[in-house]
matplotlib code that plots the C-alpha trace (Angstrom):
import matplotlib.pyplot as plt

x = [29.2, 26.6, 23.6, 21.2, 17.5, 14.8, 12.9, 9.5, 8.3, 4.3, 3.6, 7.1, 8.4, 11.7, 12.8, 16.6, 19.1, 21.6, 24.8, 27.5, 29.5, 27.8, 24.6, 21.3, 18.6, 16.2, 13.9, 10.4, 10.8, 7.8, 5.4, 8.1, 10.8, 13.0, 15.0, 16.0, 17.2, 18.6, 21.3, 21.9, 23.0, 24.7, 26.7, 27.0, 25.7, 22.5, 19.2, 18.9, 16.4, 13.4, 11.9, 9.2, 8.7, 4.8, 2.2, 2.3, -0.9, -0.1, 1.6, 1.8, 5.6, 6.8, 8.6, 6.7, 7.9, 11.1, 10.5, 9.2, 11.6, 14.5, 13.8, 15.1, 13.6, 11.4, 11.7, 8.7, 8.0, 5.4, 3.1, 2.0, -0.1, 1.7, -0.4, 3.4, 6.2, 9.0, 10.4, 10.1, 12.0, 11.5, 13.0, 16.5, 16.4, 19.6, 20.3, 24.7, 24.0, 28.0, 29.9, 27.4, 24.7, 21.0, 19.1, 15.3, 14.2, 10.1, 8.9, 5.4, 2.9, 2.6, 1.3, 1.5, 3.6, 6.4, 9.7, 12.8, 16.0, 19.0, 22.5, 25.7, 29.4, 31.8, 32.8, 30.4, 28.8, 25.7, 25.7, 21.8, 18.7, 16.0, 12.7, 10.1, 7.3, 8.3, 10.2, 10.8, 12.8, 11.0, 8.0, 7.2, 4.2, 0.7, -1.2, -4.9, -4.4, -5.2, -8.9, -9.3, -7.2, -9.5, -8.6, -6.1, -7.6, -5.7, -7.1, -5.1, -5.2, -3.1, -1.3, -0.3, 0.9, 3.3, 4.6, 5.7, 7.1, 8.8, 10.6, 11.7, 13.0, 14.0, 15.4, 16.1, 19.4, 20.9, 23.7, 24.1, 25.9, 23.1, 21.8, 18.2, 16.8, 12.8, 10.2, 8.6, 8.8, 7.8, 4.1, 3.5, 0.4, 1.6, 2.3, 2.6, 5.3, 8.0, 10.5, 11.9, 15.1, 15.9, 17.8, 19.1, 21.0, 19.6, 21.6, 19.6, 16.5, 16.7, 17.1, 14.7, 12.0, 8.8, 8.6, 11.6, 11.4, 10.9, 6.7, 4.9, 3.1, -0.6, 1.1, 3.0, -0.4, -2.3, 0.2, 0.3, -2.4, -3.7, -4.3, -3.0, -4.1, -7.3, -7.2, -7.2, -10.1, -7.4, -5.7, -7.1, -6.6, -3.5, -2.9, -4.5, -2.4, 0.4, -0.4, -1.2, 1.0, 0.6, 0.6, 4.2, 3.8, 4.8, 2.3, -1.0, -0.2, -0.3, -3.9, -5.3, -7.3, -6.4, -9.6, -8.6, -8.8, -12.2, -13.9, -17.6, -17.4, -20.2, -23.3, -22.5, -19.3, -16.1, -14.2, -11.9, -9.9, -6.5, -5.9, -5.1, -8.1, -8.5, -8.7, -11.4, -13.6, -13.4, -15.2, -15.8, -17.4, -20.7, -19.4, -16.0, -13.6, -10.5, -8.3, -4.9, -1.6, 0.6, 2.6, 0.3, -2.1, -2.2, -2.9, -5.4, -7.0, -6.9, -8.5, -11.8, -12.3, -12.8, -11.7, -14.5, -15.1, -14.3, -13.2, -12.0, -9.0, -8.5, -5.4, -5.0, -1.9, -0.7, 2.6, 0.4, -2.1, 1.0, 2.5, -0.9, -1.4, 2.5, 1.3, -2.2, -0.4, 2.0, -1.2, -2.9, -5.2, -4.5, -6.8, -9.3, -9.4, -12.0, -9.5, -8.1, -8.8, -7.1, -10.1, -13.1, -16.3, -19.5, -16.7, -20.0, -19.7, -18.2, -17.7, -18.1, -15.5, -14.9, -14.9, -13.5, -14.1, -17.8, -17.0, -15.3, -17.9, -20.8, -19.4, -22.2, -24.2, -22.1, -22.1, -18.8, -17.0, -13.8, -12.1, -9.2, -8.7, -10.6, -6.7, -6.3, -10.2, -10.2, -6.4, -6.2, -9.5, -9.8, -13.4, -16.3, -18.8, -17.4, -18.7, -15.5, -16.3, -12.6, -12.1, -12.0, -15.5, -16.9, -19.0, -20.0, -21.5, -21.8, -25.5, -25.3, -24.5, -27.5, -28.9, -29.9, -27.2, -24.0, -21.3, -18.2, -15.2, -11.4, -8.5, -5.9, -3.5, -6.2, -4.6, -7.5, -10.4, -10.0, -11.1, -14.2, -15.7, -16.3, -17.5, -20.3, -20.8, -21.8, -23.7, -25.7, -26.4, -28.8, -27.3, -24.1, -20.6, -17.6, -13.9, -12.0, -8.8, -5.8, -7.1, -7.2, -4.0, -5.2, -6.8, -4.7]
y = [-70.7, -73.3, -75.3, -77.0, -78.8, -79.4, -81.7, -83.0, -85.8, -85.5, -82.4, -84.2, -80.1, -79.0, -75.9, -74.3, -72.4, -70.5, -69.2, -67.1, -64.9, -65.8, -64.4, -67.0, -66.9, -69.0, -70.4, -70.9, -72.0, -74.4, -72.9, -73.5, -71.7, -73.6, -75.7, -72.9, -70.8, -74.4, -74.2, -69.9, -70.8, -74.0, -72.3, -68.7, -67.0, -64.4, -64.9, -62.1, -62.2, -64.8, -65.7, -66.9, -68.6, -67.6, -68.2, -71.8, -73.2, -77.1, -75.4, -72.2, -70.1, -68.3, -65.9, -63.5, -64.7, -63.7, -60.0, -59.5, -61.0, -60.4, -57.6, -60.0, -58.6, -61.1, -61.1, -62.2, -61.6, -58.1, -59.8, -61.6, -58.8, -59.6, -58.3, -58.3, -56.1, -57.1, -56.2, -57.1, -59.7, -59.9, -61.2, -59.1, -58.5, -59.4, -59.4, -60.1, -62.1, -62.3, -63.6, -65.2, -63.4, -64.3, -63.4, -63.6, -65.7, -64.6, -68.5, -68.9, -71.4, -73.1, -69.3, -66.2, -65.2, -67.9, -67.0, -69.3, -68.0, -68.7, -68.9, -67.2, -68.1, -66.3, -66.3, -65.7, -68.5, -69.6, -72.9, -74.1, -73.4, -73.2, -74.1, -73.9, -75.6, -74.5, -77.1, -81.0, -84.0, -85.3, -83.0, -79.4, -77.9, -78.3, -75.6, -75.7, -74.5, -71.0, -72.1, -72.5, -69.4, -67.8, -64.2, -65.3, -67.4, -68.1, -70.0, -73.8, -73.6, -70.1, -70.9, -74.4, -72.0, -70.3, -73.4, -74.2, -70.7, -71.0, -74.9, -73.5, -69.0, -69.9, -73.3, -74.6, -72.3, -73.4, -75.0, -78.7, -78.3, -76.3, -78.1, -78.6, -77.7, -78.3, -77.0, -80.7, -84.3, -87.7, -87.3, -84.0, -82.6, -79.7, -82.7, -85.3, -87.2, -86.4, -88.1, -89.8, -87.5, -84.5, -82.6, -83.3, -81.2, -78.8, -81.5, -84.9, -83.4, -82.2, -85.7, -87.5, -85.2, -84.8, -81.8, -80.7, -83.3, -82.0, -81.2, -78.0, -76.0, -77.6, -81.1, -80.0, -77.7, -81.7, -83.3, -81.3, -80.7, -84.6, -86.8, -84.6, -84.9, -83.9, -80.7, -80.8, -79.0, -76.6, -75.5, -72.0, -71.2, -71.4, -69.5, -66.6, -67.1, -67.2, -64.1, -62.4, -64.1, -66.3, -65.7, -66.6, -70.0, -70.5, -67.8, -70.0, -73.0, -71.6, -70.5, -74.4, -75.3, -78.4, -79.6, -81.4, -85.3, -87.1, -83.8, -83.5, -82.8, -80.7, -82.7, -82.4, -81.3, -82.2, -85.0, -85.6, -88.6, -89.5, -92.6, -96.1, -98.3, -100.7, -97.9, -96.2, -99.1, -100.2, -97.1, -93.4, -90.2, -90.7, -88.8, -88.9, -89.7, -91.8, -90.0, -91.8, -89.9, -91.3, -89.7, -88.1, -86.8, -83.3, -83.8, -85.6, -83.0, -81.0, -82.7, -83.6, -81.0, -77.2, -74.4, -73.0, -75.7, -75.9, -79.3, -81.1, -83.2, -86.9, -89.3, -90.8, -89.5, -85.1, -86.2, -87.7, -84.1, -81.7, -83.9, -83.3, -79.7, -79.3, -80.6, -78.6, -75.8, -76.8, -75.8, -73.2, -75.8, -74.5, -71.7, -73.7, -75.9, -75.9, -77.5, -81.2, -83.8, -87.3, -89.8, -87.6, -88.7, -90.6, -92.5, -95.4, -95.8, -99.5, -99.9, -103.5, -105.7, -107.0, -111.0, -111.5, -115.7, -114.4, -111.8, -114.1, -116.4, -113.8, -110.6, -109.7, -109.6, -106.3, -102.8, -101.9, -98.9, -97.5, -94.4, -94.7, -91.3, -91.4, -92.6, -95.5, -96.7, -96.3, -98.2, -100.1, -101.8, -104.4, -105.2, -104.4, -104.1, -100.9, -97.2, -94.8, -91.9, -90.8, -90.3, -86.1, -86.4, -88.3, -86.5, -84.9, -87.6, -90.5, -89.3, -92.1, -95.0, -97.5, -98.5, -102.2, -104.4, -103.6, -100.9, -102.2, -99.4, -99.6, -98.0, -99.5, -100.3, -99.7, -96.6, -94.4, -96.6, -96.1, -92.4, -93.4, -96.3, -94.0, -90.9, -93.6, -95.0, -91.3, -90.4, -93.5, -95.0, -97.1, -99.1, -101.8, -100.4, -102.4, -101.0, -103.5, -102.2, -103.7, -106.9, -104.9, -105.7, -109.9, -108.5, -106.1]
z = [21.5, 23.2, 21.9, 24.3, 22.8, 26.2, 25.2, 26.4, 25.9, 26.3, 23.4, 21.2, 21.9, 21.3, 22.8, 22.6, 24.4, 22.4, 24.7, 23.9, 25.8, 29.3, 26.8, 26.5, 24.1, 24.1, 21.7, 22.0, 25.4, 28.0, 30.5, 33.5, 33.4, 35.4, 33.2, 31.2, 35.2, 35.7, 32.6, 33.5, 36.7, 35.4, 32.6, 34.4, 32.2, 31.3, 29.8, 27.9, 24.5, 24.0, 20.6, 19.9, 16.1, 16.1, 18.5, 19.2, 19.5, 21.3, 24.8, 26.2, 26.7, 28.8, 27.7, 28.9, 32.3, 31.0, 30.2, 33.6, 35.6, 34.2, 31.4, 28.5, 25.1, 23.8, 19.6, 18.0, 13.7, 14.0, 12.1, 14.5, 16.9, 20.2, 22.7, 25.3, 25.6, 22.3, 19.5, 15.6, 14.2, 10.6, 7.9, 7.3, 11.5, 13.7, 17.0, 18.3, 20.7, 22.2, 19.4, 17.0, 15.9, 15.3, 11.9, 11.5, 7.9, 7.3, 6.8, 7.1, 5.7, 9.0, 10.3, 8.4, 10.8, 11.6, 11.4, 11.8, 13.4, 11.4, 13.8, 12.0, 13.7, 14.9, 11.7, 9.8, 8.5, 8.5, 11.6, 12.2, 11.7, 14.2, 12.3, 14.8, 13.1, 10.0, 8.8, 10.9, 10.0, 7.7, 7.0, 7.3, 9.5, 9.0, 7.5, 8.5, 12.4, 12.3, 10.4, 14.2, 16.3, 18.2, 16.5, 14.2, 11.7, 7.9, 5.6, 5.0, 1.0, 1.3, 4.2, 1.7, -1.5, 1.4, 2.7, -0.7, -2.3, 1.6, 1.0, -2.3, -1.7, 1.7, 2.9, -0.8, -0.9, 2.5, 2.6, 3.4, 6.8, 8.3, 11.1, 11.2, 14.7, 14.8, 17.6, 17.3, 16.7, 16.3, 18.4, 17.9, 15.8, 14.2, 11.5, 10.0, 9.2, 11.6, 12.3, 15.3, 15.3, 17.3, 14.8, 11.4, 8.4, 5.4, 3.3, 4.8, 4.3, 1.2, -0.1, 2.8, 3.7, 0.7, 0.8, -1.0, -3.9, -7.5, -7.7, -8.5, -6.0, -6.9, -6.3, -2.4, -2.1, -2.1, -0.2, 2.2, 3.0, 2.8, 5.4, 8.6, 12.2, 14.1, 15.7, 19.6, 21.4, 23.4, 20.4, 19.4, 23.6, 23.0, 20.0, 22.0, 25.2, 23.2, 21.6, 24.6, 27.0, 29.8, 33.8, 35.4, 36.2, 39.9, 41.2, 38.5, 39.7, 43.5, 42.3, 42.5, 44.9, 46.5, 48.9, 51.2, 50.5, 50.8, 50.0, 48.0, 44.6, 43.7, 42.0, 38.3, 38.0, 35.4, 36.8, 35.4, 37.0, 36.1, 38.1, 37.1, 34.9, 37.9, 40.0, 38.5, 37.4, 41.0, 42.1, 40.2, 41.2, 38.9, 35.1, 35.6, 32.9, 33.1, 31.4, 32.6, 33.8, 31.1, 27.9, 26.8, 29.8, 28.6, 24.7, 25.6, 28.4, 25.6, 22.9, 25.6, 27.6, 25.8, 27.2, 27.8, 30.3, 33.9, 35.7, 38.5, 38.7, 40.7, 41.8, 44.7, 46.5, 46.7, 44.5, 42.0, 41.5, 41.6, 38.5, 37.0, 37.8, 35.8, 33.0, 32.7, 33.4, 29.4, 27.7, 30.3, 31.4, 34.8, 34.5, 33.9, 36.9, 39.9, 42.4, 42.6, 45.1, 46.4, 46.6, 47.0, 48.4, 46.9, 44.5, 44.3, 40.3, 39.4, 35.4, 33.9, 33.3, 29.9, 29.2, 26.3, 26.2, 26.1, 23.3, 20.9, 21.6, 20.2, 19.0, 17.4, 20.4, 21.3, 19.1, 19.1, 18.4, 17.5, 19.3, 16.7, 14.4, 11.2, 9.3, 11.5, 11.7, 8.0, 7.2, 10.0, 9.9, 13.1, 13.1, 9.9, 12.0, 13.7, 14.4, 14.1, 16.3, 17.2, 21.3, 21.0, 19.4, 21.0, 24.0, 21.4, 19.4, 21.7, 21.5, 17.7, 19.4, 19.1, 23.0, 21.6, 22.1, 25.5, 23.6, 23.2, 23.3, 21.7, 20.0, 19.7, 22.9, 25.9, 26.8, 24.8, 25.5, 29.6, 29.5, 25.7, 27.6, 30.9, 28.4, 27.1, 30.8, 32.0, 28.9, 27.8, 31.5, 30.4, 28.6, 29.7, 28.5, 27.8, 28.2, 25.2, 27.1, 26.2, 25.0, 21.4, 20.5, 19.6, 17.7, 15.4]

ax = plt.figure().add_subplot(projection="3d")
ax.plot(x, y, z, "-o")
ax.set_aspect("equal")
plt.show()
C-alpha cells in the first residue's frame, strides 16, 4: 500500500492517491488530471476509483474526467444528488482496493453530505482517515458555506450542530494511531485555524485540536461560528460545477481564445491585468484591475470577479498567460474568459506614485482605505482614521469612499493593495488614488 499526497499551495488543497496491488483510488482530485496520470504511470498502476468527500466550494474537481477517460468509478454520498454517473458511498458502505479496503463515514458539519474515508490495511486494521473538509489539522471545517452555495443551501447553525455530533460520535472514537489526511492546510478559506502541518494522527488531534475539547453543543457551536473568514464570490459556483461534473480540463482550456499580441480589447470590458504592479502603474488599459500573478491569484480572482461576469486576462508573456489560464481553470473561471492577451494596445492609463515622506508629514490630508479583512482591521489596527472595506467587497462598496481628499489604499503587505487601488482608481476617476504598497510594513 502506498499513499501519495498532492498539494496545491495556491489553494492550500491536498488530494490523495491510494495504491494497492496496481490499483489506485483518488480522493478529492484537483482540476488538472496530469499529476495523477503521471503517478499512475510511474507506479505502473491503474486509476479505478475516485472518491469525492463532498461537492467542493474552493476548487473544481476532475472526478468526472477520470470516469469518462478511464471508466473509473466515482464514489460520493447519495445526499449530494450528483448529476454525474456515480456509486453511492455512505455510512456502512465500503469497497476493496487491492489488499486494502475503503469505508465511508457520514461526517456532516462542513456540509450535510460530507463523508470521510477510513482506510483499513490488509489485516483489517484502521490505518488512515481521509477527512475531506470535516477534520483539518488544528480545526474542523466551517459550517457556513452552504448558505451561499447555489442550489444546495443549508443553515450554518444546523450544520454547526451536525459538526459537534460528528466530532463526538464519529471522530473521537477512532484510535489515536489513525493517520489524518485532510483536504486543506493553512491558507484555505474552508476553516479558520488550520495548521501548516499536512497530516497528523487522531491522537495528536484529540490533544491539540480545540474541537475535541470538553464542551457542550452550544459552546462548540458558538466557537465554531465565530470569526470565520469571508466567503469568496466563486464558492457557490464551484459547488454547483462539482455537483454536475466539470468539463475535461485540456479541452476546456483549449477553448480559451488567445488574442494576437497587442490586440485591442473592447471598450468597457472587464480586464484583469496580472502583470507586476510597477508595469501596471506605468501603463494599463482604462479600468483594468491589477491582480498580480502570485500564490493566491486564483483565490483573489474568484473573490473580486463574480461568476456571472466575463473578463479578459492581460500579461506580458505567453508563458505567463498559460499559467494564468491554468490557475483560472482551478476554480472553473476559464469558462468565463473572453480571451487572454499579451500587452494589448491602449495601455495609456497611468497610476500616481505614493510618496511616503509627504504622507508622514501630513497623514490627515488623505482618506485612508484599509482593504484587509474585518478581523485583521479589528485585531491589528494601523490607522485610527481609516475606512475598512475588505478587498472582496471593494467593487461593490467603493462608492462609500469620500472624494474630498486623495484616497490612499493599503493592506498588510502590498499585494492586495495593488488590486484594491486599481479598483478604486477605475471608479473614482476624478480623485487621486494612491497605493501604499509594501511601505505599509513600516507602520505595523
